[in-house]
Every structure is written in structure tokens, then in C-alpha cells.
C-alpha positions as CSV (number, residue, x, y, z in Angstrom):
1,M,-52.0,-1.6,-7.3
2,P,-50.3,1.4,-9.4
3,Q,-46.6,0.8,-9.5
4,D,-45.2,4.8,-9.3
5,L,-44.5,6.5,-6.1
6,R,-46.9,9.4,-7.4
7,S,-50.3,7.4,-7.0
8,F,-48.9,6.0,-3.5
9,L,-48.2,10.0,-2.5
10,D,-51.9,10.4,-3.8
11,L,-53.2,7.8,-1.8
12,V,-51.7,9.4,1.3
13,K,-52.9,12.7,0.7
14,R,-56.5,11.1,0.2
15,N,-56.6,8.9,3.3
16,K,-54.3,11.1,5.7
17,P,-53.5,14.4,4.4
18,E,-51.7,15.3,7.5
19,D,-49.2,12.8,6.7
20,F,-48.0,14.6,3.7
21,R,-46.2,18.1,3.9
22,I,-45.0,20.4,1.3
23,V,-42.1,22.7,2.0
24,S,-41.8,26.0,-0.6
25,R,-39.1,28.0,1.1
26,E,-35.6,27.3,-0.2
27,V,-33.7,25.0,1.8
28,D,-29.9,24.0,2.0
29,P,-29.4,20.4,1.0
30,A,-26.4,20.6,3.7
31,Y,-27.9,19.3,7.0
32,E,-31.2,21.4,7.0
33,L,-33.4,18.5,5.1
34,T,-32.4,16.0,7.8
35,A,-32.7,18.7,10.5
36,L,-36.3,19.4,9.6
37,V,-37.1,15.6,9.7
38,V,-35.5,15.3,12.9
39,K,-37.5,18.5,14.2
40,F,-40.8,16.9,13.4
41,E,-40.0,13.6,15.1
42,R,-38.7,14.8,18.4
43,E,-40.6,18.4,18.8
44,A,-43.7,17.7,16.8
45,R,-43.9,13.7,17.7
46,R,-45.1,13.6,13.9
47,R,-43.4,11.6,11.0
48,P,-45.1,13.2,7.8
49,I,-43.7,12.7,4.2
50,L,-41.9,15.8,3.2
51,L,-41.6,17.3,-0.1
52,F,-39.1,20.2,-0.5
53,E,-40.0,22.1,-3.8
54,N,-37.1,24.5,-3.6
55,V,-33.6,23.0,-2.8
56,K,-30.7,24.9,-3.2
57,G,-28.4,24.0,-6.3
58,T,-30.6,21.8,-8.0
59,S,-34.1,22.1,-10.1
60,F,-34.9,18.5,-8.6
61,P,-37.7,18.6,-5.8
62,V,-36.5,16.3,-2.8
63,L,-39.0,13.7,-1.2
64,T,-37.9,12.3,2.2
65,N,-39.3,10.4,5.4
66,L,-41.5,8.4,3.0
67,H,-40.9,5.2,5.2
68,A,-41.5,6.9,8.6
69,S,-44.4,5.2,9.6
70,R,-45.8,1.4,10.0
71,P,-49.2,2.3,8.7
72,R,-47.8,4.0,5.9
73,L,-45.7,0.8,4.9
74,A,-48.7,-1.3,5.4
75,A,-50.8,0.9,3.2
76,A,-48.2,0.4,0.4
77,M,-48.7,-3.4,0.8
78,G,-52.6,-2.9,0.5
79,V,-53.0,-4.3,4.1
80,A,-53.7,-3.6,7.9
81,P,-50.5,-2.6,10.0
82,E,-51.1,-6.1,11.7
83,E,-50.9,-7.7,8.6
84,T,-47.6,-6.5,7.2
85,Q,-45.6,-9.7,8.3
86,T,-48.3,-12.4,6.8
87,K,-48.4,-10.4,3.5
88,Y,-44.7,-10.3,3.6
89,L,-44.2,-14.0,3.8
90,K,-46.6,-14.7,1.4
91,A,-44.9,-12.7,-1.2
92,M,-41.7,-14.5,-0.3
93,E,-43.4,-17.8,-0.7
94,R,-45.3,-17.0,-3.8
95,P,-43.6,-14.4,-5.8
96,I,-45.0,-12.9,-9.2
97,P,-42.5,-13.0,-11.9
98,P,-41.8,-9.4,-13.4
99,K,-42.6,-8.5,-17.1
100,V,-40.8,-6.4,-19.5
101,V,-42.8,-3.7,-21.3
102,P,-41.6,-1.5,-24.5
103,T,-41.3,1.7,-22.4
104,G,-42.4,3.7,-19.5
105,P,-42.3,7.2,-17.7
106,V,-38.9,7.0,-16.5
107,K,-37.7,7.0,-20.3
108,E,-39.3,10.4,-21.0
109,V,-35.6,12.2,-20.3
110,V,-32.8,10.6,-21.4
111,L,-29.1,12.2,-20.7
112,T,-25.6,10.6,-22.2
113,G,-22.3,11.8,-22.8
114,E,-21.5,15.3,-21.7
115,K,-25.0,15.9,-20.5
116,I,-24.8,13.5,-17.6
117,D,-23.7,15.6,-14.5
118,L,-24.5,14.1,-10.9
119,Y,-23.9,17.7,-9.6
120,D,-27.2,18.5,-11.0
121,L,-28.8,16.2,-8.6
122,P,-29.4,17.3,-5.1
123,Q,-26.3,17.2,-3.2
124,I,-27.5,16.2,0.1
125,V,-25.3,16.0,3.1
126,H,-27.0,14.4,6.0
127,H,-24.9,14.5,9.0
128,E,-22.1,16.7,10.5
129,G,-18.9,14.8,9.9
130,D,-20.1,13.1,6.4
131,A,-17.3,13.2,3.9
132,G,-19.5,14.9,1.3
133,P,-22.9,14.6,-0.5
134,Y,-24.8,11.0,-1.0
135,F,-27.4,9.5,-2.5
136,T,-29.1,7.1,-0.2
137,A,-32.3,5.8,-1.7
138,A,-30.8,4.2,-4.6
139,I,-31.8,0.7,-5.0
140,S,-29.4,-1.5,-7.5
141,F,-30.6,-3.6,-10.0
142,A,-28.0,-6.1,-11.5
143,K,-27.4,-9.5,-13.1
144,D,-24.8,-12.3,-12.1
145,P,-22.3,-12.1,-15.3
146,T,-22.4,-15.8,-15.6
147,A,-26.3,-16.7,-15.1
148,E,-29.6,-15.5,-15.3
149,T,-29.8,-14.6,-11.5
150,W,-30.8,-11.2,-10.5
151,N,-30.4,-9.1,-7.6
152,C,-31.8,-5.7,-6.0
153,A,-30.5,-4.0,-3.1
154,Y,-30.4,-0.7,-1.4
155,N,-26.5,0.6,-2.0
156,R,-25.5,4.2,-0.8
157,L,-23.5,6.4,-3.5
158,M,-21.1,9.0,-2.2
159,V,-20.5,11.7,-5.2
160,K,-17.2,11.7,-6.6
161,G,-17.6,13.7,-10.0
162,R,-19.8,14.5,-12.8
163,D,-20.0,10.9,-13.7
164,R,-18.6,8.9,-10.7
165,T,-19.6,7.7,-7.2
166,S,-18.4,5.5,-4.7
167,I,-20.8,2.3,-3.8
168,H,-21.0,0.7,-0.7
169,L,-21.1,-3.3,-1.6
170,T,-22.0,-5.3,1.9
171,T,-19.0,-7.9,2.1
172,G,-20.5,-11.0,1.2
173,K,-23.9,-10.0,0.0
174,H,-25.2,-10.6,-3.3
175,L,-24.1,-7.5,-5.3
176,W,-20.8,-7.9,-3.9
177,E,-20.6,-11.5,-5.3
178,F,-21.8,-10.3,-8.5
179,H,-19.0,-7.7,-8.8
180,R,-16.2,-10.1,-7.6
181,I,-17.3,-12.6,-10.7
182,A,-17.2,-9.6,-12.9
183,E,-13.7,-8.4,-11.6
184,A,-11.9,-11.9,-11.7
185,R,-13.1,-11.8,-15.3
186,G,-11.6,-8.0,-15.6
187,E,-14.9,-6.7,-16.8
188,P,-17.1,-4.1,-15.4
189,L,-20.3,-4.9,-13.7
190,P,-23.5,-3.6,-15.3
191,V,-25.9,-2.2,-12.7
192,A,-28.9,0.4,-12.7
193,L,-29.5,2.5,-9.7
194,V,-33.2,3.4,-9.4
195,I,-34.0,6.2,-7.4
196,G,-37.7,7.3,-6.5
197,V,-40.5,4.0,-6.6
198,H,-43.2,2.5,-4.9
199,P,-42.6,1.8,-1.3
200,A,-43.6,-2.1,-2.2
201,I,-40.7,-1.9,-4.5
202,G,-38.5,-0.8,-2.0
203,L,-39.6,-3.3,0.6
204,G,-39.0,-6.2,-1.9
205,A,-35.8,-4.8,-2.5
206,L,-34.7,-5.6,1.0
207,A,-35.9,-9.1,1.1
208,I,-33.4,-11.5,2.7
209,G,-32.9,-14.8,1.2
210,S,-30.6,-16.9,-0.8
211,I,-28.9,-15.5,-3.9
212,D,-31.3,-17.5,-6.5
213,E,-34.2,-15.7,-4.9
214,D,-35.3,-12.8,-7.1
215,E,-36.5,-9.8,-5.5
216,R,-38.3,-8.7,-8.3
217,G,-40.9,-11.5,-7.8
218,I,-41.5,-10.2,-4.2
219,M,-42.0,-6.8,-5.6
220,G,-44.7,-8.3,-7.8
221,A,-46.3,-10.2,-5.1
222,L,-46.5,-7.2,-2.8
223,L,-48.0,-4.8,-5.5
224,G,-50.4,-7.6,-6.3
225,E,-49.1,-7.8,-10.2
226,P,-45.9,-8.3,-12.1
227,L,-43.3,-5.4,-11.7
228,E,-43.2,-3.7,-15.2
229,L,-39.6,-3.5,-16.4
230,V,-38.1,-1.5,-19.2
231,R,-34.6,-2.2,-20.6
232,C,-31.8,0.3,-19.9
233,E,-30.2,2.5,-22.5
234,T,-26.8,1.3,-22.5
235,S,-27.0,-2.3,-21.0
236,D,-29.6,-5.2,-20.8
237,V,-30.4,-4.2,-17.2
238,L,-34.1,-4.0,-16.5
239,V,-35.4,-1.3,-14.2
240,P,-39.0,-0.2,-13.1
241,A,-40.8,1.6,-15.9
242,H,-42.6,3.7,-13.3
243,A,-39.3,4.9,-11.5
244,E,-38.7,8.6,-11.1
245,L,-35.0,8.2,-11.9
246,V,-32.6,5.9,-12.9
247,L,-28.7,5.9,-13.1
248,E,-27.4,3.6,-15.6
249,C,-23.8,2.5,-14.7
250,E,-21.2,0.0,-14.4
251,I,-19.0,-1.1,-11.3
252,L,-15.4,-0.7,-12.3
253,P,-12.9,-3.8,-12.0
254,R,-9.7,-3.5,-10.0
255,E,-10.4,0.3,-8.8
256,R,-11.3,1.7,-5.4
257,T,-11.8,5.0,-4.0
258,P,-11.9,6.5,-0.4
259,E,-15.4,6.7,1.0
260,G,-16.7,8.5,4.1
261,P,-17.0,9.1,6.7
262,F,-20.7,8.7,7.0
263,G,-23.5,8.9,9.5
264,E,-24.7,5.1,9.8
265,F,-27.9,3.7,11.0
266,T,-26.5,2.6,14.3
267,G,-26.2,6.7,15.3
268,Y,-22.5,6.5,15.1
269,S,-20.2,7.8,12.1
270,L,-18.6,4.9,10.0
271,G,-14.7,6.3,9.2
272,E,-13.1,6.2,5.8
273,R,-13.1,3.0,4.0
274,Q,-11.9,1.8,0.4
275,R,-15.1,1.2,-2.0
276,E,-15.9,0.2,-5.3
277,I,-16.2,2.8,-8.2
278,V,-19.1,3.6,-10.1
279,R,-19.3,5.1,-13.4
280,V,-22.5,6.6,-14.8
281,K,-23.1,6.0,-18.6
282,A,-26.9,7.5,-18.7
283,I,-29.3,9.1,-16.6
284,T,-33.0,8.5,-17.6
285,H,-36.0,10.4,-15.7
286,R,-39.4,11.5,-15.6
287,R,-39.8,15.0,-17.3
288,D,-40.8,16.4,-13.7
289,A,-38.9,14.0,-11.4
290,M,-38.7,14.2,-7.7
291,F,-35.2,12.9,-6.3
292,H,-35.9,10.6,-3.3
293,D,-33.7,10.8,-0.3
294,I,-33.8,8.4,2.9
295,T,-33.2,10.0,6.0
296,V,-30.4,7.6,7.2
297,A,-30.4,6.6,11.2
298,H,-34.0,7.7,11.4
299,L,-37.3,6.0,11.5
300,D,-37.5,6.5,7.5
301,H,-34.6,4.4,7.3
302,M,-35.1,2.0,10.2
303,L,-38.5,1.0,9.8
304,L,-38.1,0.2,5.9
305,S,-35.8,-2.5,6.7
306,T,-37.7,-3.6,9.7
307,I,-40.3,-5.3,7.8
308,P,-38.3,-7.5,5.5
309,M,-35.9,-8.4,8.6
310,E,-38.9,-9.6,10.6
311,A,-40.4,-11.8,8.0
312,N,-37.0,-13.5,7.5
313,L,-36.6,-14.1,11.1
314,H,-40.2,-15.5,11.3
315,R,-39.3,-17.9,8.6
316,A,-36.1,-18.9,10.1
317,V,-37.7,-19.6,13.4
318,R,-40.7,-21.2,12.1
319,A,-38.5,-23.9,10.7
320,M,-37.4,-24.7,14.3
321,V,-40.5,-23.8,16.4
322,P,-43.7,-24.0,14.2
323,S,-45.7,-22.5,16.7
324,V,-44.2,-19.0,16.5
325,R,-46.7,-16.5,16.9
326,A,-45.0,-13.0,15.9
327,V,-41.7,-11.5,15.5
328,R,-40.6,-8.0,15.8
329,V,-37.2,-6.0,15.4
330,P,-37.7,-3.3,17.7
331,G,-34.2,-1.7,17.2
332,P,-30.9,-2.4,15.6
333,F,-29.5,-5.7,16.4
334,T,-32.5,-6.8,18.4
335,C,-35.3,-9.1,17.9
336,F,-38.5,-9.9,20.2
337,V,-40.3,-13.4,19.5
338,A,-43.5,-14.8,20.6
339,I,-43.8,-18.3,20.8
340,E,-46.4,-20.9,22.2
341,Q,-43.8,-23.2,23.7
342,R,-45.2,-26.8,23.6
343,V,-42.0,-28.6,24.8
344,A,-39.2,-27.5,26.8
345,G,-36.3,-26.1,24.8
346,Q,-38.3,-24.6,22.1
347,A,-37.5,-20.9,23.2
348,K,-33.9,-21.6,23.1
349,N,-34.2,-23.2,19.7
350,A,-36.1,-19.8,18.7
351,I,-33.3,-17.9,20.1
352,L,-30.5,-19.9,18.0
353,A,-32.7,-19.9,15.0
354,A,-32.9,-15.7,14.8
355,L,-29.4,-15.6,15.8
356,G,-28.2,-17.5,12.7
357,A,-30.4,-16.1,10.3
358,D,-29.3,-12.4,10.6
359,L,-25.5,-11.6,10.3
360,Y,-25.7,-8.5,12.7
361,M,-28.4,-9.9,15.6
362,K,-26.7,-9.5,19.0
363,R,-30.0,-9.8,21.4
364,V,-33.1,-12.2,21.2
365,V,-36.1,-12.0,23.5
366,V,-38.4,-15.1,23.6
367,V,-41.9,-14.6,25.2
368,D,-44.9,-16.7,25.3
369,H,-47.6,-16.2,23.0
370,D,-49.8,-14.0,25.1
371,V,-47.2,-11.3,25.3
372,D,-47.7,-8.6,22.4
373,V,-44.3,-8.3,20.9
374,F,-45.3,-5.2,19.6
375,D,-46.0,-3.6,23.2
376,D,-42.5,-2.7,24.8
377,R,-44.2,-2.2,27.9
378,Q,-45.7,-6.0,27.8
379,V,-42.1,-7.3,26.9
380,N,-40.4,-5.5,29.5
381,W,-43.0,-6.8,32.0
382,A,-42.4,-10.3,31.1
383,I,-38.7,-10.0,31.1
384,A,-39.2,-8.5,34.8
385,T,-41.5,-11.0,36.0
386,R,-41.1,-14.3,34.1
387,C,-37.4,-15.1,34.0
388,Q,-34.7,-15.2,36.7
389,P,-31.4,-14.2,35.3
């Protein structure tokens, strides 16, 4: 399977051309991009990929709403929509290790020193009340300073200067742990922040597992071949060779900066917090790079994380209840599970397994295997007619 974002866009344009729309007129990166996504979603009941060719203040076109459809994400994995959970679980169980290649399209332009200027990139403000422009589609690639353990994850960045951003590190997660190890040694943590990749790479970055599970192998398994990586210009960090753009950075030790407020996936604004600081040492990108943005708190954001969450929850429930049939995350902090209950108490075990497998899980509904958990009407019917609270 091709490993670049452009090939996937070509696939969408061939197979479902109505799912790709180009906006040629000038748009304002402050609020207007998000507003147009919401307008399509709420008024037209459509969720096409949007490419904004003329964004005020930058020469980079902006691509957004890439992940706002389950069938699109399934196509990125090379399967039908109903097979995404099976495909993702197989990728977790049988990862394909990455391979290093000499160079790639992401090296066509290399900017260092005084040529680095984050203000040349689209300065997107998503919501009223956001403290400033954010990069929301950056995937971090980093290594444990003391071992050969790699981690990939989505981390939002708030632009703070020509070569500075804040970075949101989720407390207790793997990149947070890597930074704490480096910080204890008084060292910066080398990290690359990758923007604009094939959706299979984005799905792999969100895999939930132990710290020694390499997300790059899951990316390869979703692609069906080893992920091709190139070495950064300023560190030994390895990044996808076919990406649109890479920020080569380091997370500074013992320095923090105010970040936020920012409109979160919950639909509420998270207030100001002290966050770690990123210093950008180089920018590499394709000669005609697109800048990828994720529309936070909308389907573009929510569906992308849902498939990896469902796979992780399925794996956790299956360890306790082997007869689990399906798992669905229909919204934040919520999980629907279908099982074939063979002995009394298995439904309760499924609930406990799901609650223990996800830090944020608050509501778990378990139904019999004849109920389709991907149909809200059937789940609500089962709640109404098959239980007595």
C-alpha cells in the first residue's frame, strides 16, 4: 500500500469524489476553517475532506476533515468498515517492523537556523476562547533516552514563537515518561513532530498498549508493509519518509510555559496550564507540502481515536470474556460491548475489564450478541426492554 497522504487522497477522489472538496477562495485561519467543517457537518449532513488552497498569511494549503468518516478510515486500512476492528487487532498482534531508507520526499526542503519560522505555517485558531494558534495534527516520534524503546503519539502544539511551541504531554503516558527520564538527567529530549501522513500511520500512532509496544510496527501492519523511515537532520530520531512536513525538535528540561485555554474534545474549553516547551531545530517538508489540521472536538478528531480505543477495549474484554463479539465507542467516555454470555457474571466481568483498560472510561453498556452495538436504536431498545435498573 502506498505510504503517503497524497496516494490516499487520490484513492478517495477515484472511489468517492464527493468526499473531497477544494476551497479556492481565501479563508481566514482564525475560526473560518473550523466553521466551514461544522457547516458541512450540521447543515449539509456531509463530512468531506476539505483542501483550502488559499489560506490567509501562509503559502501552505491546509487539509482538514480527513478522518471524519468510518468508511474512509476503513479504506485507509484496506478493509470494509465492518472489518476495521479485526484488522486493527491483527496489526497489534502481528506488527511489521519499520525499515530505514536513505531519503524520501519529506527531505525535499530543509530549513535550519534563521530560516526556521513557525509563523510561516498556517496559524489556525479553532475555537472562540482559544489562547492562540495551534498545530493539532502533529504526531510525535521519540525514543527512550536510556533504551531502544520508541513511542508515537498525537500531541497538540501551541505556537509560542519563531522556533518555540508548548506541547501537551498527557501525564503518565509514554512520551511524558521519556521526557521525565531526560529531564532527570538535565537533558533535552529529541523528538520529531510529523504533520501530514497516510491515515493508517495516524491510526497506528493512537494504539494503546504497554510502553514497549512499538507503534511503528502497528503502522506497518496496517499499511501491509514496513513503514519507511528516514533519519532527522539534527538528531537520530527516525520519521516517515513520505510525510508532508516534519518539525525536528527537542523538549527542553526544567522549563514550562503557559498553554491554553483550548477547546477540547469534550466540547468544553480547558483552561490555562503550565506545559513543556519545544524548541524547533529544523523543518523539513515536501516542495509543495500540504499542512494537515485536525478539527478538534468534531468527527475528524473523534473517529480517528475511536478505532484504536475499540481495539484496545476489545483486547481487554476478550482476556476476561472470550465470547466477546464486538466493542464500540459511540462517544467520549462511553463503551458498548456485545458478548455471548455463557455463564452468569460475564457481563459484569466485561464491564470491569473495560473500565480498567481505559483511563477515561465512565460508562459501559453490555448487551447480548444479538444486539448490534453499532446501531444506537438497538442498544437503547436493549437497555429499555432487557434490564430493570
